[in-house]
C-alpha positions in Angstrom: 19.2 34.6 -37.9 22.0 32.4 -36.3 21.1 34.0 -33.0 18.2 33.1 -32.9 18.3 29.7 -34.0 20.4 28.7 -31.1 17.8 30.1 -28.7 15.1 27.6 -30.3 17.4 24.8 -30.2 18.0 25.7 -26.4 14.3 26.6 -25.6 13.7 22.6 -27.5 16.5 21.1 -25.7 14.7 22.1 -22.6 11.5 20.4 -23.3 12.9 17.0 -23.9 14.6 16.7 -21.1 11.8 16.9 -18.9 10.1 13.4 -19.6 8.6 11.4 -16.7 10.6 7.8 -15.4 8.5 5.5 -14.6 7.4 3.9 -11.8 10.6 2.6 -9.8 9.4 1.0 -6.7 10.0 -2.8 -6.1 7.1 -5.1 -6.2 5.2 -5.7 -3.0 2.4 -5.8 -1.0 1.8 -3.8 1.8 -1.4 -4.5 4.3 -2.2 -2.6 7.5 -4.5 -1.0 10.0 -4.6 2.8 10.8 -6.9 4.8 12.8 -7.7 8.5 12.0 -8.5 10.0 15.5 -6.3 8.8 17.4 -3.2 10.1 19.8 -0.1 8.1 19.2 1.0 5.5 16.6 -2.3 5.4 14.9 -0.8 3.2 11.4 0.5 -0.2 11.9 1.8 -1.8 8.4 3.8 -4.6 6.6 4.9 -4.6 3.6 6.0 -8.2 1.8 9.1 -7.6 -1.1 10.4 -11.0 -2.2 13.3 -10.6 -0.1 11.4 -10.1 3.5 8.6 -8.7 5.3 9.7 -5.4 7.1 7.3 -3.4 9.5 6.5 0.3 9.3 8.3 2.9 10.5 5.2 5.9 10.7 2.8 7.0 13.5 0.4 7.9 10.8 -1.1 7.2 7.5 0.2 9.7 5.7 3.6 7.9 3.3 4.1 4.8 3.8 7.7 4.2 5.4 9.4 1.2 6.6 11.9 -0.2 8.7 15.2 -1.6 6.9 15.0 -5.1 9.5 13.4 -8.4 7.7 10.7 -9.6 10.2 10.8 -13.5 11.1 10.3 -15.8 8.5 7.3 -17.1 10.3 5.6 -13.8 9.8 6.9 -13.7 6.0 5.4 -17.0 5.2 2.1 -16.2 6.8 2.2 -12.7 5.1 2.6 -14.8 1.6 0.0 -16.9 2.9 -2.4 -13.6 2.8 -1.0 -12.3 -0.4 -1.8 -15.9 -2.1 -5.1 -15.5 -1.5 -5.6 -12.0 -2.4 -9.4 -11.6 -3.6 -9.7 -11.4 -7.1 -13.1 -8.8 -5.9 -10.2 -6.4 -5.2 -8.3 -7.0 -8.6 -11.6 -6.1 -10.5 -12.1 -2.7 -8.8 -8.4 -0.8 -7.9 -8.3 1.8 -6.1 -11.6 0.9 -4.1 -13.5 1.5 -1.0 -15.2 -1.4 0.7 -17.7 -0.3 3.6 -16.9 3.0 5.6 -13.5 2.5 6.8 -13.0 4.7 10.1 -16.4 6.6 9.7 -17.2 4.8 13.3 -13.2 5.6 14.7 -13.1 2.0 14.3 -10.4 2.3 12.0 -9.8 0.7 8.7 -7.6 -1.7 6.4 -5.5 -0.1 3.8 -3.7 -2.5 1.0 -1.6 -1.6 -1.6 -0.1 -3.6 -4.4 2.5 -2.6 -6.8 2.7 -5.5 -9.6 5.2 -4.8 -12.5 5.6 -0.6 -11.9 1.2 -0.2 -11.4 0.3 0.8 -8.1 -3.0 -0.1 -6.6 -4.6 0.5 -3.4 -7.5 -0.1 -1.4 -9.5 0.4 1.8 -11.8 -2.1 3.9 -14.0 -1.4 6.9 -12.8 -3.2 9.9 -16.3 -4.1 10.8 -16.6 -7.1 7.8 -20.6 -7.3 8.2 -19.8 -4.5 6.0 -17.9 -6.0 3.0 -19.0 -8.0 0.6 -19.2 -11.4 1.3 -16.1 -12.5 -0.5 -13.7 -9.8 1.2 -14.7 -11.0 4.6 -12.4 -13.9 5.1 -9.3 -12.2 3.5 -10.4 -8.4 6.0 -10.3 -11.4 9.1 -7.5 -12.8 8.1 -5.5 -9.5 8.1 -7.0 -8.6 11.2 -5.8 -12.1 12.5 -2.1 -11.4 11.2 -2.0 -8.2 13.2 -3.0 -10.0 16.5 -0.4 -13.0 15.9 2.4 -10.3 14.9 1.3 -6.6 16.9 3.8 -3.9 15.9 
């Protein structure tokens, strides 16, 4: 009987130790452009955190990876302006796609926001005529930022 109780005790201890940790990523704003069918460097992304702006360290859009060196303060200031102009329509439709990003090999815009441990992401068409009017200026601002600060 004692042996059975010991086995049950260790069995339930095993289940109690398998709890998922909450998302432990710093709040950030990731934005950039990707191409699905291309050779070479097919992804160009920036990551804005409270301590700085970082450029990507990847060639394809599979998992976001960023360099540890910060980009200049001018670029960070422009990225903060992008973040402050974030359209409310995106918050209404988290984890959504607008238009048809990269359907005609034109590339797409990807955005990811983590705030208070909650992750949201979006995909936008680079053909801004395919976007709702509220999103067009924001998408153009991202494309303008990328032209101003090429990777």
